[in-house]
C-alpha positions as CSV (number, residue, x, y, z in Angstrom):
1,M,2.2,22.2,-7.0
2,S,3.9,20.4,-4.8
3,A,2.2,18.6,-1.0
4,T,4.0,18.7,2.4
5,L,4.6,15.4,4.6
6,T,4.4,16.5,8.1
7,L,5.7,13.9,10.8
8,R,5.6,14.4,14.6
9,R,7.7,12.2,16.7
10,H,6.3,11.7,20.3
11,A,8.3,10.3,23.5
12,V,6.8,7.8,25.9
13,A,6.5,10.5,29.3
14,G,9.2,8.9,31.8
15,L,10.7,6.6,29.5
16,K,14.2,7.6,29.7
17,L,16.0,6.1,26.9
18,R,17.6,7.7,24.4
19,P,17.1,5.9,20.9
20,L,18.1,6.4,17.5
21,P,16.6,8.7,14.7
22,L,14.1,7.3,13.1
23,E,15.8,7.2,9.3
24,I,11.9,8.1,6.9
25,T,12.0,6.8,3.7
26,V,9.5,7.2,1.2
27,H,8.8,4.4,-1.7
28,G,11.8,2.9,-0.2
29,A,14.5,6.2,-0.5
30,T,15.4,7.9,2.6
31,V,14.4,11.4,2.6
32,G,15.1,12.2,6.2
33,S,15.2,11.3,10.1
34,V,13.4,12.7,12.8
35,K,14.7,12.8,16.8
36,K,12.7,12.0,19.7
37,D,9.9,15.6,19.8
38,Q,11.0,16.3,17.1
39,T,9.8,17.7,13.7
40,F,10.3,16.5,9.6
41,K,9.0,18.5,7.4
42,A,9.1,17.8,3.5
43,T,8.6,18.6,0.2
44,I,6.7,15.8,-1.8
45,E,5.1,15.2,-4.4
46,P,1.3,14.9,-5.1
47,G,-0.2,11.6,-5.5
48,P,0.1,7.6,-4.0
49,H,2.8,7.6,-1.7
50,I,4.2,5.0,0.5
51,L,5.8,5.4,3.8
52,Q,7.9,3.8,6.7
53,V,10.1,5.0,9.2
54,H,13.7,2.6,10.5
55,A,15.4,2.9,14.6
56,G,18.2,0.4,13.9
57,R,17.1,-2.5,12.7
58,Y,13.4,-2.3,13.6
59,S,11.0,-1.0,11.1
60,S,7.1,0.4,10.8
61,R,4.6,-1.0,9.5
62,T,3.8,0.7,5.9
63,Q,1.2,3.9,5.8
64,S,0.0,4.4,2.3
65,F,-1.2,7.6,1.8
66,E,-2.1,10.0,-1.4
67,V,-2.0,13.6,-1.3
68,A,-3.5,16.0,-3.8
69,G,-1.1,19.2,-4.9
70,R,-0.9,22.0,-2.4
71,E,-2.9,19.0,0.6
72,A,-0.6,19.0,3.6
73,I,-0.8,15.6,4.8
74,N,0.1,15.2,8.8
75,L,1.4,12.1,10.4
76,H,3.3,11.2,14.0
77,C,4.8,8.4,15.7
78,G,5.8,7.3,18.7
79,T,7.3,4.7,20.7
80,R,5.8,2.0,22.5
81,M,5.1,1.4,26.6
82,P,7.6,-2.4,26.9
83,W,5.9,-4.5,29.1
84,P,7.7,-6.3,31.1
85,T,7.8,-10.2,29.5
86,Y,7.3,-12.5,32.4
87,L,8.8,-16.2,31.8
88,T,7.5,-19.1,33.6
89,S,8.7,-22.9,34.7
């Protein structure tokens, strides 16, 4: 029996950047990618898993989860809002 992993990528409203597709890895192996406002689905084996997403040189924290057979795990990710940084002297 296999389980289903669904990862939805949300975009920040009003942000007009052209973001890179996010590379999705499970246990360090690339399983696919997802673009802005799209959904990625994959069939995975039951048991514990470690997921991480990468965009160029940037990586997310790892996310651990466990799924049983025929179970679906639904995750979502987004882009942080870019806050301005002020330098003072």
